[in-house]
N, C-alpha and C positions, 0 to 999 in steps of 0.2 A: 727573343727571337724563335726558338725551338717552337714556343706555343704558337706561334703565326705559321709558322712553314709547315705545321702538321695537317695531315687532311686535306691537300690542296691547297694549303697556306691561307687558309681562312681569306678569301679575298673579298666577300660580302663584308667583313667585319673593317678590312684594311679600306675599302672603298669608303666606308662611312667614317672611319676616322678621318680620312684625306677631305672629304668633302665638308665636315664638319669643324674640323680643327683650323684650317686654313683657306684662305681665297682659294679658288681655283687658279689653276696655271694659265696667264694669258698666252694664247696663240696653240693651247692644246687640241683646241675642239675646232680649228679651221676646216673648211671642207675636206682638202685633203686627208685629215686624220679621220674625218667622219668617214669617208668613203674607205680608209684601210681598216677601220674598226668593222664595217661591215663586210669587208672581204674575209674577215677571220675565217667564217665557216667554210670556205672553199679552201682553207690552206689543209696540205696532205703531207707535208714533209716536216722535221722540226728544222732545217736549215731555212726554209720559208719562213716558217714562225720566228726564227732569229732575226731573221732579214728585216721583218716587220717591225720586231721590237727596236732593232738598230735604227731604222728609218722613223719610228714615232720619237724616240727618244732626241734624233737631231731634230726634228721638227719641233718637239714640243719644250725643250729646255734651250731658253734663249742663248745662254754662254756657249754651247758646245757647238762645234762645227765639223765635228766627224765621230763616228761613232764605230764599234767594232764589238763583236761576242767571242772571247777565247772560251774554248772549251777543254777540259782535260782529256786525253785518250791516253790509256795506258800510263798514268803519271805525266804526260808531255802534254803541253798547251799547245793548240793548234786554233786558228781564227776560222770560225765557221760562219760569220757574217759580217760585212763591212759596208760601211755608206762610201769609202773613198779608199784611194789607194794610199792616201795621208794614213789613215789609220792602221791599214795593212803593214805599211812598209815600218810602223812606230811598233806595233806588235812585234813583227818580225826582228827587229833591234833588240828589245828586251828577251825575246826567246835564244836569240844568238849569244846574248850576253849572259843568259842564266840569271838575270835579276833585272828589277825595274819595278815599278807600280803596281802593274797587273800581276807581276808573279808574287809580288809580296802579298797582294790581296788575296791572290789563291793560296797561299801558304798560311796566312795568319787567318784567314775567314771573317775579315772585316774589310770596311771601307777604307781605301788609302786615297787620300789627294795629295798632289806633289805639285809643287812650283818645278818645271822641269827647266827653266834657264835660272832661277834664281837659288837652286840648292844643288850645285854642280858636285859637291862633296857627297851628295847622296845618289846621284843618279849619272854619273858621268858618263855612262856607255851610249846613254840616249841622248844626250845634251846637243852633239852636232846633229843627229837627223832631225831633233825639234827645231834646232834654230832653221834647218834649210826648209823645214816646211810651215814655220810660223807658227808652230803650237808653242804656248806656254803653260798649260795647267792640264792636269790629267787626273780625272776621278775615277775610281775603280771600285764599285760595288760587286760584292764576291756573290757567285750564284750559289747558292745554300739550300741542299735539300735535307731538312732535317738536321743531322750533323757531319754531312758531307758536303765537302766542297767541290763543286763541278766546275768551275770557271770564274770568269770574270766580264761584267759588262764594261767597256773601256770608253769613257767620255772625254774626248780631247777637246780642248777649247784655244784658240787664239789669243785670248785675253785673258786677266788674272782674276774676272770678275766671278765670285763663287755663287753656287747653286742657292737661291732663296729658299725658306724652308717649303714651300708648297712643291718648288721642283726637286729638292732632294727627297721627299716623299715619292714623288712618281717616279725617280729614277731606282728608288728602294722596291716600288712595286713592279716596273720594269724587269730589275734584277730578279726577283723572286719569279714573276712569271717566266723568265728564259729558263731559270732553274727548274722549274716545273715540266718544262718542254724538255730537257735533256735529260731529267729522271724518267720521265714517260718512255721516252725514246729507247734508256738505257732497260728498263723494265718489259716493254713490249716487243721489241726487235733487237735488243742486243745492239742497239747503238745505229744511229745513221738511215734507218729506213722511214716508213711511212710514220708520221705523227696522227693517230685518228680523233684524239679529243679534240673537238669544239671548243674555242677559247670564250666559254660564256663569261667566266670572270671578269678577264681583262675587257672585253668586248661591253659587259656591264657597266665594269668602272667608268669606261671612256662615254658611251651614251649618257651616263647618269650625269657626267660632268658636262657633257655638251646641253643638257636641258638646263641644270645651273646656269652655264655661260648665257643660254637665252634667256632666261628669266631676268638675270643682271641686266641684260640689254635693254630689255622691256622696263625696267624701272628707270634707267638711265636715262632712256627716251623721254617716258612719261614724266620725270620729276627734274629732269636736268640736274644729274647727281652724278659723284663718281662711281668707278667701278668698286672702290674700297665700302663706300656708303651703302651701294645697293645689295652687295653681299652681307652688309653687317643687317639690313632689314630683313633678308632673307633667312639670316640665322636666327634673329629674333622672332620671326614669325614661327621657325622651327621649333624653337625652345617655348614658346607660348602655348604651342598647339600638341607637344611632345610627339611631332611627328619627323620623319626624317627629311634632311634636307631637300632631296631630291623630290620629295612628294610634295614639299610645299613649291618647290619649282616648277612642276608639272602642272599644279593647279592653278597656278597664275599664268601660264602660257595657255591651258583650255580656256581660262576666264578672256584673255586677251584674244585669242582665236575666233571665240563666240561672239564678241562683242561685247562681253559684260564689263564693268568697271568696279573697282575695288577701292576706287579714292585714292589710288598710289601707293596703297599697301598691299600687301600678299594676307 
């Protein structure tokens, strides 16, 4: 992990890994997320960046119904971004109890996933508020900057459906980006002020996945094939030509837009 988080977390390498190893996450690249990706250039505060990340997570990760971002301030966690009162309340319940999955993620620096209703012996302090808000699952990737844990990305779900591999990778990417935002704020303005770095890495990853999703749609419409089969065709073309998946996808989109045909194959 340390090798991935150094020097801005090597986002380009991570995006390539996400694109080439598993199919893109369905729903990540809908119109709302495209608008959010484009809006990154206008964001100027770390709180706004974390709020955007939380919103992306809620929209992109299908099992997730509420998201928050906890940040350590002088060793104490605070919720800096939240998509709903549900997430904020469950965060606060864990802060008040001094324990819970998000605090465990912060203390260990590892992702914690918990069945909040099925493991009362593990997290009894938050079982009642979880029942009241119909939350059953919580997954918490930590915010890690090199060897420091800065907080956690808290993904609350009303069902026990786990994240699939692509969704888990996206959750990790978002947690790493949140960590970078907090770390940059720490370095630049001693926490909580203007966040000036343009989020090129996250925007680039999202836009690349948009291109892949668009290319898949072209293949699906052209050949009457499934999403998985369309992704397999793109990946095979990427491997044959020794090019990045996003480059193959863009070439197919360009050919389709210009009216050229490749016989159903990129």
